[in-house]
C-alpha positions as a printed NumPy array, in Angstrom:
array([[  0.   ,   0.   ,   0.   ],
       [  1.524,   3.301,  -1.026],
       [  1.65 ,   6.432,   1.116],
       [ -1.362,   7.968,  -0.581],
       [ -3.492,   4.903,   0.343],
       [ -2.279,   5.033,   3.943],
       [ -3.351,   8.617,   4.164],
       [ -6.848,   7.795,   2.949],
       [ -7.186,   5.066,   5.586],
       [ -6.931,   7.3  ,   8.667],
       [ -9.927,   8.037,  10.884],
       [-12.561,  10.376,   9.493],
       [-11.676,  13.167,  11.938],
       [ -8.016,  13.081,  11.061],
       [ -8.728,  12.843,   7.334],
       [-11.052,  15.818,   7.409],
       [ -8.732,  17.886,   9.563],
       [ -5.469,  16.985,   7.888],
       [ -5.979,  16.065,   4.172],
       [ -2.555,  14.527,   3.544],
       [ -0.608,  14.501,   0.325],
       [ -1.712,  11.979,  -2.225],
       [ -3.694,  11.855,  -5.452],
       [ -7.04 ,  11.364,  -3.762],
       [ -6.028,  13.568,  -0.845],
       [ -5.211,  16.43 ,  -3.212],
       [ -8.586,  16.048,  -4.92 ],
       [-10.366,  16.188,  -1.564],
       [ -8.251,  19.005,  -0.143],
       [ -9.817,  21.926,  -2.   ],
       [-13.505,  21.404,  -1.062],
       [-12.524,  20.47 ,   2.494],
       [-10.35 ,  23.563,   2.664],
       [-13.201,  25.861,   1.67 ],
       [-15.731,  24.048,   3.826],
       [-13.446,  24.254,   6.86 ],
       [-12.684,  27.918,   6.197],
       [-16.391,  28.7  ,   5.901],
       [-17.075,  26.963,   9.225],
       [-14.306,  28.954,  10.95 ],
       [-15.515,  32.261,   9.466],
       [-19.146,  31.546,  10.351],
       [-18.179,  30.592,  13.905],
       [-16.253,  33.82 ,  14.321],
       [-19.181,  35.82 ,  12.913],
       [-21.508,  34.234,  15.467],
       [-19.179,  34.981,  18.372],
       [-18.597,  38.585,  17.302],
       [-22.309,  39.114,  16.755],
       [-22.979,  37.877,  20.287],
       [-20.367,  40.262,  21.731],
       [-21.274,  43.242,  19.522],
       [-22.927,  45.336,  22.234],
       [-21.317,  43.776,  25.313],
       [-18.192,  45.915,  24.999],
       [-19.07 ,  49.387,  26.388],
       [-18.88 ,  52.382,  24.011],
       [-15.407,  53.893,  23.775],
       [-14.144,  57.42 ,  23.241],
       [-12.386,  56.504,  19.977],
       [-15.625,  55.114,  18.543],
       [-17.405,  58.33 ,  19.486],
       [-14.595,  60.286,  17.795],
       [-15.05 ,  58.489,  14.464],
       [-18.817,  58.948,  14.469],
       [-18.755,  62.607,  15.55 ],
       [-16.14 ,  63.448,  12.906],
       [-18.338,  61.608,  10.414],
       [-21.265,  63.945,  11.14 ],
       [-19.788,  66.692,   8.965],
       [-19.605,  66.877,   5.177],
       [-17.256,  64.591,   3.275],
       [-14.917,  67.517,   2.613],
       [-14.855,  68.399,   6.298],
       [-14.103,  64.774,   7.111],
       [-11.077,  64.654,   4.797],
       [ -9.802,  68.006,   6.062],
       [-10.095,  66.895,   9.681],
       [ -8.492,  63.485,   9.199],
       [ -5.757,  64.321,   6.694],
       [ -4.998,  67.922,   7.588],
       [ -5.624,  68.17 ,  11.338],
       [ -5.706,  64.841,  13.159],
       [ -3.861,  62.425,  10.887],
       [ -4.618,  58.731,  11.059],
       [ -6.664,  56.287,   9.   ],
       [ -8.799,  58.048,   6.365],
       [-10.496,  54.876,   5.112],
       [-11.852,  54.031,   8.569],
       [-13.293,  57.525,   8.916],
       [-14.844,  57.236,   5.454],
       [-16.696,  54.123,   6.618],
       [-17.775,  56.003,   9.755],
       [-19.025,  58.87 ,   7.553],
       [-21.039,  56.409,   5.446],
       [-22.506,  54.847,   8.603],
       [-23.592,  58.231,   9.976],
       [-25.092,  59.482,   6.726],
       [-27.045,  56.251,   6.273],
       [-28.598,  56.843,   9.689],
       [-26.478,  54.341,  11.614],
       [-24.659,  54.647,  14.893],
       [-22.33 ,  52.657,  17.109],
       [-23.874,  49.296,  16.237],
       [-23.45 ,  49.864,  12.506],
       [-19.851,  51.027,  12.969],
       [-19.101,  47.86 ,  14.9  ],
       [-20.728,  45.757,  12.193],
       [-18.155,  47.221,   9.784],
       [-15.363,  45.945,  12.059],
       [-17.116,  42.581,  12.324],
       [-17.397,  42.211,   8.551],
       [-13.725,  42.953,   7.927],
       [-12.646,  40.593,  10.72 ],
       [-14.753,  37.751,   9.32 ],
       [-13.642,  38.501,   5.756],
       [-10.022,  38.282,   6.915],
       [-10.408,  34.614,   7.884],
       [-10.522,  33.192,   4.327],
       [ -7.662,  35.528,   3.404],
       [ -5.566,  34.139,   6.27 ],
       [ -6.379,  30.624,   5.056],
       [ -5.367,  31.551,   1.494],
       [ -2.123,  33.166,   2.658],
       [ -1.271,  30.112,   4.775],
       [ -2.04 ,  27.874,   1.797],
       [  0.276,  29.916,  -0.405],
       [  3.044,  30.021,   2.198],
       [  2.768,  26.301,   3.034],
       [ -0.302,  24.267,   1.967],
       [ -4.075,  24.222,   2.338],
       [ -4.133,  22.256,   5.556],
       [ -1.736,  24.705,   7.159],
       [ -3.842,  27.589,   5.858],
       [ -7.022,  26.165,   7.388],
       [ -5.36 ,  25.563,  10.759],
       [ -3.772,  29.04 ,  10.683],
       [ -7.184,  30.603,  10.062],
       [ -8.69 ,  28.66 ,  12.965],
       [ -5.85 ,  29.682,  15.296],
       [ -6.05 ,  33.348,  14.285],
       [ -9.83 ,  33.453,  14.729],
       [ -9.577,  32.606,  18.421],
       [ -7.009,  35.268,  19.331],
       [ -7.764,  38.335,  21.401],
       [ -6.494,  40.529,  18.557],
       [ -9.146,  39.263,  16.138],
       [-12.025,  38.846,  18.603],
       [-11.604,  42.239,  20.262],
       [-10.96 ,  44.227,  17.088],
       [-13.777,  42.407,  15.339],
       [-16.112,  44.166,  17.782],
       [-14.28 ,  47.42 ,  18.513],
       [-15.383,  50.137,  16.078],
       [-11.901,  51.181,  15.02 ],
       [ -9.677,  50.49 ,  12.023],
       [ -7.755,  47.369,  13.044],
       [ -9.831,  44.639,  11.401],
       [ -9.853,  46.824,   8.272],
       [ -6.052,  47.081,   8.521],
       [ -5.763,  43.299,   8.845],
       [ -8.005,  42.786,   5.805],
       [ -6.244,  45.257,   3.508],
       [ -2.745,  44.12 ,   4.526],
       [ -3.734,  40.516,   3.768],
       [ -4.959,  41.6  ,   0.335],
       [ -1.6  ,  43.266,  -0.317],
       [  0.417,  40.155,   0.61 ],
       [ -1.867,  37.888,  -1.399],
       [ -1.503,  40.216,  -4.4  ],
       [  2.274,  40.568,  -4.015],
       [  3.15 ,  36.867,  -4.24 ],
       [  1.486,  36.009,  -7.577],
       [  2.687,  39.299,  -9.076],
       [  6.294,  38.357,  -8.368],
       [  5.878,  34.696,  -9.286],
       [  3.889,  34.984, -12.514],
       [  4.086,  38.626, -13.508],
       [  1.486,  40.351, -15.621],
       [  0.44 ,  43.968, -15.627],
       [ -2.957,  43.229, -14.05 ],
       [ -1.333,  41.417, -11.113],
       [  0.948,  44.352, -10.366],
       [ -1.995,  46.757, -10.663],
       [ -3.953,  44.686,  -8.143],
       [ -0.957,  44.652,  -5.807],
       [ -0.619,  48.428,  -6.103],
       [ -4.31 ,  49.002,  -5.39 ],
       [ -4.135,  46.719,  -2.346],
       [ -1.123,  48.631,  -1.034],
       [ -2.896,  51.969,  -1.463],
       [ -5.898,  50.594,   0.443],
       [ -3.542,  49.419,   3.195],
       [ -1.96 ,  52.863,   3.419],
       [ -5.432,  54.349,   3.774],
       [ -6.254,  51.944,   6.597],
       [ -3.608,  52.711,   9.219],
       [ -0.422,  54.788,   9.719],
       [  1.538,  51.602,  10.525],
       [  0.893,  50.487,   6.943],
       [  4.275,  52.042,   6.212],
       [  5.743,  48.955,   7.925],
       [  3.786,  46.699,   5.559],
       [  5.137,  48.623,   2.577],
       [  8.649,  48.46 ,   4.01 ],
       [  8.436,  44.703,   4.535],
       [  7.25 ,  44.181,   0.98 ],
       [  9.957,  46.433,  -0.459],
       [ 12.577,  44.438,   1.447],
       [ 11.101,  41.167,   0.18 ],
       [ 11.1  ,  42.438,  -3.407],
       [ 14.779,  43.369,  -3.098],
       [ 15.692,  39.982,  -1.625],
       [ 13.552,  38.057,  -4.112],
       [ 15.179,  39.869,  -7.065],
       [ 12.594,  38.93 ,  -9.692],
       [ 10.609,  41.322, -11.892],
       [ 12.293,  44.218, -10.18 ],
       [ 11.405,  46.776, -12.824],
       [  7.669,  46.078, -12.667],
       [  7.78 ,  45.919,  -8.896],
       [  9.503,  49.28 ,  -8.476],
       [  7.26 ,  50.946, -11.048],
       [  4.307,  49.731,  -8.966],
       [  5.88 ,  50.954,  -5.745],
       [  6.596,  54.351,  -7.312],
       [  2.958,  54.623,  -8.388],
       [  1.872,  53.67 ,  -4.865],
       [  4.162,  56.355,  -3.473],
       [  2.489,  59.008,  -5.609],
       [ -1.08 ,  57.753,  -5.101],
       [ -0.46 ,  57.539,  -1.37 ],
       [  0.63 ,  61.178,  -0.925],
       [ -2.537,  62.122,   1.024],
       [ -1.948,  59.18 ,   3.344],
       [  1.753,  59.957,   3.792],
       [  0.716,  63.491,   4.717],
       [ -1.848,  62.204,   7.22 ],
       [  0.891,  60.044,   8.751],
       [  3.206,  63.042,   9.076],
       [  0.451,  65.037,  10.775],
       [ -0.149,  62.21 ,  13.23 ],
       [  3.554,  61.722,  13.953],
       [  4.004,  65.417,  14.622],
       [  1.085,  65.319,  17.054],
       [  2.608,  62.413,  18.976],
       [  6.234,  63.553,  18.713],
       [  7.559,  60.575,  16.744],
       [ 11.024,  60.87 ,  15.21 ],
       [ 14.16 ,  58.947,  14.363],
       [ 17.227,  58.383,  16.436],
       [ 16.44 ,  55.832,  19.124],
       [ 16.15 ,  56.428,  22.805],
       [ 12.396,  56.694,  22.808],
       [ 10.566,  56.407,  26.092],
       [  8.642,  53.269,  25.13 ],
       [ 11.044,  51.374,  22.866],
       [ 14.219,  52.561,  21.177],
       [ 16.549,  49.742,  22.326],
       [ 16.936,  46.091,  21.242],
       [ 15.914,  44.838,  24.686],
       [ 12.716,  46.847,  24.828],
       [ 11.847,  45.922,  21.248],
       [ 12.38 ,  42.245,  22.055],
       [ 10.097,  42.561,  25.08 ],
       [  7.496,  44.286,  22.911],
       [  7.558,  41.413,  20.406],
       [  7.247,  38.916,  23.248],
       [  4.158,  40.759,  24.455],
       [  2.727,  40.844,  20.925],
       [  3.243,  37.076,  20.56 ],
       [  1.104,  36.559,  23.659],
       [ -1.781,  38.568,  22.212],
       [ -1.332,  36.651,  18.95 ],
       [ -1.818,  33.354,  20.807],
       [ -2.874,  32.276,  24.295],
       [ -1.303,  34.98 ,  26.426],
       [  1.946,  35.205,  28.32 ],
       [  3.93 ,  33.487,  31.054],
       [  2.977,  29.77 ,  31.13 ],
       [  1.91 ,  29.79 ,  27.478],
       [  4.826,  31.804,  26.104],
       [  7.502,  29.114,  25.973],
       [  5.449,  26.325,  24.356],
       [  3.873,  28.697,  21.822],
       [  7.203,  30.263,  20.873],
       [  8.806,  26.831,  20.599],
       [  5.997,  25.763,  18.268],
       [  6.533,  28.91 ,  16.198],
       [ 10.288,  28.247,  16.031],
       [  9.774,  24.62 ,  15.022],
       [  7.251,  25.647,  12.386],
       [  9.652,  28.248,  11.002],
       [ 12.457,  25.68 ,  10.7  ],
       [ 10.163,  23.132,   9.044],
       [  8.8  ,  25.714,   6.637],
       [ 12.31 ,  26.905,   5.774],
       [ 13.204,  23.376,   4.682],
       [ 10.16 ,  23.194,   2.399],
       [  9.607,  26.764,   1.224],
       [ 12.437,  29.067,   2.121],
       [ 10.855,  32.027,   0.32 ],
       [  7.864,  31.894,   2.654],
       [ 10.162,  32.207,   5.661],
       [ 11.988,  35.081,   3.987],
       [  8.705,  36.976,   3.631],
       [  7.742,  36.256,   7.251],
       [ 11.2  ,  37.421,   8.351],
       [ 10.747,  40.689,   6.434],
       [  7.408,  41.248,   8.18 ],
       [  9.166,  40.969,  11.555],
       [ 12.504,  42.595,  10.7  ],
       [ 11.14 ,  45.894,   9.37 ],
       [  9.074,  46.764,  12.495],
       [ 11.944,  45.604,  14.721],
       [ 14.353,  47.948,  12.96 ],
       [ 11.847,  50.809,  12.879],
       [ 11.089,  50.585,  16.59 ],
       [ 14.775,  50.35 ,  17.454],
       [ 15.717,  53.564,  15.646],
       [ 12.513,  55.501,  16.395],
       [ 12.217,  58.186,  19.042],
       [  8.76 ,  57.965,  20.558],
       [  7.046,  60.717,  22.517],
       [  5.622,  60.189,  25.971],
       [  2.09 ,  59.698,  24.623],
       [  3.117,  57.092,  22.041],
       [  3.067,  53.44 ,  22.979],
       [  2.91 ,  50.763,  20.246],
       [  0.677,  47.867,  21.201],
       [ -0.012,  44.429,  19.765],
       [ -2.814,  45.743,  17.543],
       [ -0.327,  47.894,  15.651],
       [  1.305,  44.717,  14.301],
       [ -1.955,  42.971,  13.455],
       [ -0.674,  42.516,   9.903],
       [  1.92 ,  40.054,  11.271],
       [ -0.705,  37.83 ,  12.923],
       [ -1.322,  35.619,   9.827],
       [  2.383,  34.797,   9.579],
       [  2.656,  33.938,  13.268],
       [ -0.434,  31.725,  13.105],
       [  0.929,  30.058,   9.956],
       [  4.265,  28.987,  11.431],
       [  2.486,  27.595,  14.495],
       [  0.104,  25.755,  12.169],
       [  3.038,  24.288,  10.229],
       [  4.413,  22.691,  13.393],
       [  1.043,  21.27 ,  14.456],
       [  0.218,  19.936,  10.996],
       [  3.617,  18.258,  10.685],
       [  2.992,  16.526,  14.011],
       [ -0.316,  15.31 ,  12.631],
       [  1.408,  13.874,   9.558],
       [  4.016,  11.831,  11.416],
       [  2.085,   8.628,  12.201],
       [ -1.646,   9.058,  11.618],
       [ -4.2  ,   8.501,  12.971],
       [ -2.584,   8.769,  16.415],
       [ -0.485,  11.867,  15.705],
       [ -3.373,  13.435,  13.788],
       [ -5.553,  13.139,  16.89 ],
       [ -2.746,  14.653,  18.979],
       [ -2.475,  17.566,  16.548],
       [ -6.231,  18.14 ,  16.612],
       [ -6.096,  18.17 ,  20.406],
       [ -3.216,  20.644,  20.273],
       [ -5.131,  22.988,  17.987],
       [ -8.227,  22.794,  20.198],
       [ -6.182,  23.393,  23.363],
       [ -4.489,  26.409,  21.861],
       [ -7.794,  27.933,  20.714],
       [ -9.277,  27.42 ,  24.185],
       [ -6.206,  29.124,  25.643],
       [ -6.611,  32.02 ,  23.212],
       [-10.237,  32.576,  24.171],
       [ -9.34 ,  32.317,  27.866],
       [ -6.694,  35.001,  27.365],
       [ -9.153,  37.236,  25.495],
       [-11.532,  37.014,  28.459],
       [ -8.759,  37.677,  30.94 ],
       [ -7.456,  40.672,  28.991],
       [-10.806,  42.388,  28.403],
       [-13.526,  40.943,  30.658],
       [-16.168,  43.522,  29.6  ],
       [-15.944,  42.174,  26.046],
       [-17.444,  38.911,  27.314],
       [-19.369,  40.053,  30.384],
       [-20.308,  43.653,  29.599],
       [-20.446,  46.412,  32.18 ],
       [-22.406,  45.901,  35.426],
       [-26.132,  46.368,  34.768],
       [-26.273,  49.275,  37.21 ],
       [-23.574,  51.096,  35.24 ],
       [-25.368,  50.437,  31.951],
       [-28.611,  51.836,  33.322],
       [-26.785,  54.84 ,  34.784],
       [-25.213,  55.578,  31.389],
       [-28.613,  55.388,  29.678],
       [-30.146,  57.751,  32.234],
       [-27.273,  60.245,  31.942],
       [-27.448,  60.174,  28.136],
       [-31.219,  60.654,  28.225],
       [-30.812,  63.757,  30.409],
       [-28.14 ,  65.137,  28.088],
       [-30.309,  64.522,  25.028],
       [-33.364,  66.157,  26.601],
       [-31.522,  69.312,  27.741],
       [-29.051,  69.772,  24.897],
       [-28.784,  72.796,  22.65 ],
       [-27.094,  72.841,  19.237],
       [-24.407,  75.267,  20.436],
       [-23.388,  73.329,  23.587],
       [-19.602,  72.947,  23.915],
       [-18.593,  69.383,  24.791],
       [-15.236,  68.421,  26.267],
       [-13.891,  65.216,  24.753],
       [-15.58 ,  62.491,  22.731],
       [-17.284,  61.038,  25.795],
       [-19.281,  57.821,  25.258],
       [-22.197,  59.536,  27.041],
       [-22.211,  62.148,  24.278],
       [-22.367,  59.334,  21.732],
       [-25.352,  57.783,  23.497],
       [-27.057,  61.192,  23.672],
       [-26.486,  61.767,  19.94 ],
       [-28.001,  58.376,  19.135],
       [-31.073,  59.427,  21.133],
       [-31.236,  62.886,  19.539],
       [-29.477,  63.406,  16.184],
       [-29.568,  67.183,  16.704],
       [-27.246,  66.819,  19.719],
       [-24.349,  69.278,  19.581],
       [-21.329,  68.468,  17.428],
       [-19.137,  71.163,  19.022],
       [-16.545,  68.862,  20.585],
       [-13.237,  70.103,  21.994],
       [-10.669,  67.261,  21.747],
       [ -8.853,  66.333,  24.936],
       [ -5.157,  65.682,  25.598],
       [ -3.832,  67.62 ,  22.589],
       [ -3.319,  71.371,  23.122],
       [ -2.944,  72.078,  19.382],
       [ -6.241,  70.411,  18.475],
       [ -7.869,  71.85 ,  21.604],
       [ -6.945,  75.422,  20.669],
       [ -7.799,  74.92 ,  16.993],
       [-11.234,  73.47 ,  17.748],
       [-12.038,  76.197,  20.266],
       [-10.969,  78.898,  17.81 ],
       [-13.166,  77.448,  15.049],
       [-16.383,  77.553,  17.092],
       [-18.752,  80.35 ,  16.222],
       [-19.159,  83.15 ,  18.759],
       [-20.745,  83.532,  21.179],
       [-20.075,  80.108,  22.668],
       [-22.93 ,  78.135,  24.17 ],
       [-23.192,  76.257,  27.461],
       [-20.301,  74.042,  28.514],
       [-20.828,  70.364,  29.349],
       [-18.319,  68.151,  31.167],
       [-18.498,  64.5  ,  32.248],
       [-16.548,  62.733,  35.014],
       [-16.566,  58.929,  34.985],
       [-15.439,  57.286,  38.233],
       [-15.587,  53.829,  36.607],
       [-13.081,  54.702,  33.865],
       [-10.143,  52.293,  33.641],
       [ -7.654,  55.18 ,  33.593],
       [ -8.506,  56.07 ,  37.202],
       [ -6.256,  54.809,  39.966],
       [ -9.321,  53.147,  41.49 ],
       [-12.436,  52.311,  39.501],
       [-15.675,  53.077,  41.368],
       [-19.355,  52.535,  40.675],
       [-20.391,  55.712,  42.467],
       [-19.182,  59.293,  42.497],
       [-19.72 ,  62.067,  45.014],
       [-21.973,  64.925,  43.946],
       [-20.088,  68.206,  43.833],
       [-20.042,  71.389,  41.77 ],
       [-17.155,  73.67 ,  40.788],
       [-16.879,  77.103,  42.328],
       [-18.891,  79.239,  42.215],
       [-21.524,  76.504,  42.537],
       [-24.336,  78.835,  41.492],
       [-22.862,  78.946,  37.964],
       [-23.388,  75.229,  37.373],
       [-25.971,  72.497,  37.491],
       [-24.989,  68.871,  37.953],
       [-26.45 ,  65.383,  38.17 ],
       [-25.031,  62.099,  39.409],
       [-25.89 ,  58.854,  37.629],
       [-24.042,  55.946,  39.243],
       [-20.347,  56.557,  38.439],
       [-21.102,  59.585,  36.214],
       [-21.135,  63.214,  37.273],
       [-22.533,  65.412,  34.477],
       [-21.909,  69.15 ,  34.857],
       [-23.439,  71.922,  32.755],
       [-22.884,  75.673,  32.946],
       [-26.069,  77.619,  33.68 ],
       [-25.158,  80.385,  31.236],
       [-23.461,  80.454,  27.817],
       [-19.69 ,  80.845,  28.089],
       [-19.532,  83.386,  25.228],
       [-15.751,  83.538,  24.586],
       [-12.825,  81.065,  24.389],
       [-11.142,  82.824,  27.322],
       [-14.226,  82.369,  29.479],
       [-14.575,  78.742,  28.387],
       [-10.972,  77.999,  29.402],
       [-11.316,  79.703,  32.798],
       [-14.538,  77.846,  33.607],
       [-13.213,  74.52 ,  32.296],
       [-10.097,  74.789,  34.423],
       [-12.313,  75.275,  37.472],
       [-14.265,  72.138,  36.513],
       [-11.058,  70.126,  36.053],
       [ -9.782,  71.143,  39.485],
       [-12.976,  69.626,  40.87 ],
       [-12.209,  66.495,  38.858],
       [ -8.798,  66.28 ,  40.523],
       [-10.479,  66.469,  43.932],
       [-12.764,  63.609,  42.855],
       [ -9.685,  61.593,  41.761],
       [-10.566,  61.485,  38.088],
       [ -7.28 ,  60.821,  36.277],
       [ -8.32 ,  62.484,  33.016],
       [ -8.93 ,  65.755,  34.86 ],
       [ -5.191,  66.303,  35.398],
       [ -4.435,  65.6  ,  31.742],
       [ -7.226,  67.926,  30.628],
       [ -6.101,  70.709,  32.954],
       [ -2.56 ,  70.55 ,  31.599],
       [ -3.911,  70.599,  28.026],
       [ -6.018,  73.671,  28.759],
       [ -3.099,  75.578,  30.214],
       [ -0.975,  74.788,  27.172],
       [ -3.821,  75.741,  24.83 ],
       [ -4.143,  79.16 ,  26.51 ],
       [ -0.794,  80.26 ,  25.146],
       [ -1.851,  79.245,  21.626],
       [ -5.034,  81.304,  21.839]])
């Protein structure tokens, strides 16, 4: 009996999970590959749909939706010229708002891109190794905190994962087979990636390095890259704006990274979020990844070269970068590397399954299942509210506070920060004020205050004692008013203290003076953001 017949004779579970090499096995592999991928994607969609509203609204989600309330021209000016960041994400937020949607619809966008990334991960794994590896890599990636959390969170990270996967999947056939249409598709995918996140520059850098090392079809590749460079000028500019805001430069010695040791620790932390967490899981997972890399290098060295480029470029960039005090790269910023990490782990597990089936196949299946369970456990440990939601009393308090804001709001109210309560109030009343003064950035603070029409309306401020940035999270907050108390009205809803000025504030100078008084009260109430806001206001005064 030849090896192909032996592979067909394994147990049904092993055969369906690991379609081994052989004439009949190859014929069965493709439909099983797509069926398995569809099951993984559908399972992820169900989980994300269940969690969609469990995670409490976040300030960054409110930011995207409030910026999206303006015209399309205003949106582009704000994102590219003032804030910097990810224009494509804000375009989706603008579409959501102008179609009448809110937070739920914005999160559905994240869900769709996360689910759509699963078949792309499977395809990339199949191209780097084989279909079985691709299917296992997709299953492993789908259970990670990075995918589950950002598949719910209404920000740009699942979009970034999706577009970066498109760019890698377009790059490989363009280099291998050539053709103008393949290079055009690669260029379009790269432009979409650049529009998705500022860290897309690392994706472009990794692909440039791979093109140079691969040394095939260099002319077509560099013509494509040059076209991408020109087409991406608005996105390069947005990146420069963002880097200037967060004081990012070159030269090493940054406060977060800037040295080989700190970069290595950062990658160790990222590997935990890409798998089952840290500490007890780190060594076995990293050993699996190392074994998979060695095995893949023996079979397809070019695949390992590409994976190495994806790791080497960020490592170099973070080593030489000077990062400001407010800049701290996290695991989500390297989400484009997740498919490669999951693939090398999958290679090791699949090779175990192929040693002596059906016994080793069952062991490999158990290993995959154990790792996915560990990933989900880590996701719950890292962000419990994603699974459990906020306490019911806090949810009801937020609804009551938002209802009061919506019922008393005026179109010219001046709001400090993109508070989730403001988002809830806007969803209840679409005429709710859009005059938001950004926090924690004195340049944006002063610019936004200067742009408001005079005279200014009433000021509204929110203190949240349950916020995770506080030294101690609390479910209640003491009622208090700034001085002079007669100038304000306030209401307590669970952990929320909502303060409103009784009279319009008229001028920027008056708004700053009153806001500083409110923030001093916040310091007394031990609200951590109050100190940051007070410092921002004092710096903004000099700019006004």
